[in-house]
C-alpha positions as CSV (number, residue, x, y, z in Angstrom):
1,M,23.2,3.7,2.2
2,S,21.3,1.3,1.1
3,T,16.8,2.0,0.9
4,H,16.0,-1.4,1.1
5,R,13.3,-1.2,3.8
6,H,11.6,-5.1,5.2
7,P,8.1,-5.5,5.2
8,R,8.3,-5.5,8.5
9,E,9.0,-2.1,8.4
10,V,6.0,-1.2,6.2
11,D,3.1,-0.7,7.4
12,P,0.1,-2.2,3.9
13,T,-2.6,-0.2,6.3
14,P,-4.0,2.9,5.2
15,P,-3.3,6.0,8.3
16,R,-6.0,6.0,10.3
17,V,-7.7,10.1,9.3
18,T,-9.5,12.0,12.2
19,T,-13.4,13.4,10.9
20,R,-13.4,16.7,11.8
21,R,-17.1,18.9,12.0
22,R,-17.7,21.6,10.0
23,T,-19.8,24.4,10.4
24,S,-18.7,27.1,8.6
25,T,-19.3,26.5,5.0
26,P,-21.9,23.1,2.8
27,A,-20.4,20.3,1.3
28,S,-19.4,21.9,-2.4
29,D,-20.2,19.8,-5.5
30,E,-16.6,19.2,-5.8
31,E,-15.7,17.4,-1.7
32,P,-16.9,13.8,-2.5
33,E,-14.5,13.0,-5.4
34,E,-11.3,14.1,-2.5
35,R,-13.3,12.1,0.1
36,D,-13.6,8.7,-2.1
37,R,-10.0,7.9,-2.4
38,V,-8.4,4.0,-2.5
39,W,-5.4,3.7,-0.3
40,V,-2.4,1.7,-2.1
41,G,0.4,0.7,0.4
42,S,3.5,0.2,-1.7
43,P,4.4,3.5,-2.2
44,G,2.0,5.1,0.6
45,G,-0.3,7.3,-0.8
46,W,-4.0,7.1,-2.0
47,V,-5.8,7.4,-5.2
48,T,-8.8,8.9,-6.5
49,V,-11.6,7.2,-7.2
50,S,-12.6,8.5,-10.2
51,R,-8.8,8.1,-11.1
52,V,-8.7,4.4,-10.5
53,L,-12.3,4.1,-13.1
54,C,-11.0,5.9,-16.1
55,E,-7.3,4.8,-16.2
56,P,-6.9,1.4,-16.5
57,L,-2.8,0.9,-15.8
58,V,-3.2,2.6,-12.9
59,A,-7.0,-0.4,-12.0
60,Q,-4.4,-2.6,-12.6
61,L,-1.8,-1.1,-9.8
62,V,-4.7,-0.7,-7.5
63,G,-5.3,-4.4,-7.2
64,E,-1.6,-5.5,-7.6
65,D,-1.2,-3.4,-3.8
66,V,-4.4,-5.2,-2.5
67,S,-3.1,-8.7,-3.6
68,W,0.9,-7.0,-2.1
69,R,-1.4,-5.9,1.2
70,I,-2.6,-9.6,1.6
71,A,0.5,-11.1,0.8
72,V,2.2,-9.4,3.4
73,A,-0.7,-9.8,5.7
74,D,-0.1,-13.6,5.7
75,W,3.4,-13.9,5.3
76,H,3.4,-11.9,8.9
77,S,0.6,-14.1,10.0
78,R,3.1,-16.5,9.2
79,R,6.6,-16.0,11.4
80,P,8.4,-19.1,13.1
81,S,9.9,-18.5,16.1
82,L,13.4,-18.2,16.5
83,W,14.3,-21.7,17.2
84,H,13.1,-22.8,14.1
85,L,16.3,-21.4,12.3
86,R,15.2,-22.7,9.1
87,A,11.7,-22.0,8.9
88,R,12.8,-18.8,10.2
89,L,15.3,-18.3,7.0
90,T,12.6,-19.7,4.1
91,W,10.3,-17.0,5.8
92,S,12.8,-13.8,5.4
93,R,13.4,-15.0,2.2
94,E,9.5,-14.8,1.3
95,G,9.6,-11.0,3.0
96,G,12.4,-10.7,0.9
97,A,10.7,-11.4,-2.3
98,L,7.7,-9.0,-0.9
99,E,9.7,-6.3,-0.5
100,C,10.9,-6.7,-3.9
101,K,8.0,-6.7,-5.6
102,R,6.9,-3.7,-2.8
103,A,9.8,-2.2,-5.0
104,R,8.4,-3.1,-8.0
105,L,5.4,-1.5,-7.7
106,S,6.5,1.6,-5.7
107,T,7.9,2.3,-9.4
108,S,5.2,1.4,-11.0
109,A,3.2,4.2,-8.9
110,A,5.7,6.9,-9.4
111,G,5.7,6.4,-13.6
112,L,2.0,6.6,-13.3
113,R,2.3,9.7,-10.6
114,L,0.4,8.7,-8.3
115,T,3.9,9.6,-5.5
116,H,5.5,13.1,-5.0
């Protein structure tokens, strides 16, 4: 079975996080670092800002991921009608190229231990 996912099936936006009020414990010095995170959409996970600032390869991956997410959003916005077969074929091929880029970024993220 293939694990190929088309960009339409990948949501590059971060999941919505709800905040809960804490009344029992005051904020510690370590909490802000844990809350300061950057969403990396291609593998679908969070990276701490301190890791992005300290590790150049992680920073490069985050930059490439942002580029990929913008390309996916642009690609979604240009979806042609079903009646325009050639345009639809070209659009679909572009989606395949975006999926290849997502797979490459996800592999790089795994190599940097950004995913579980």
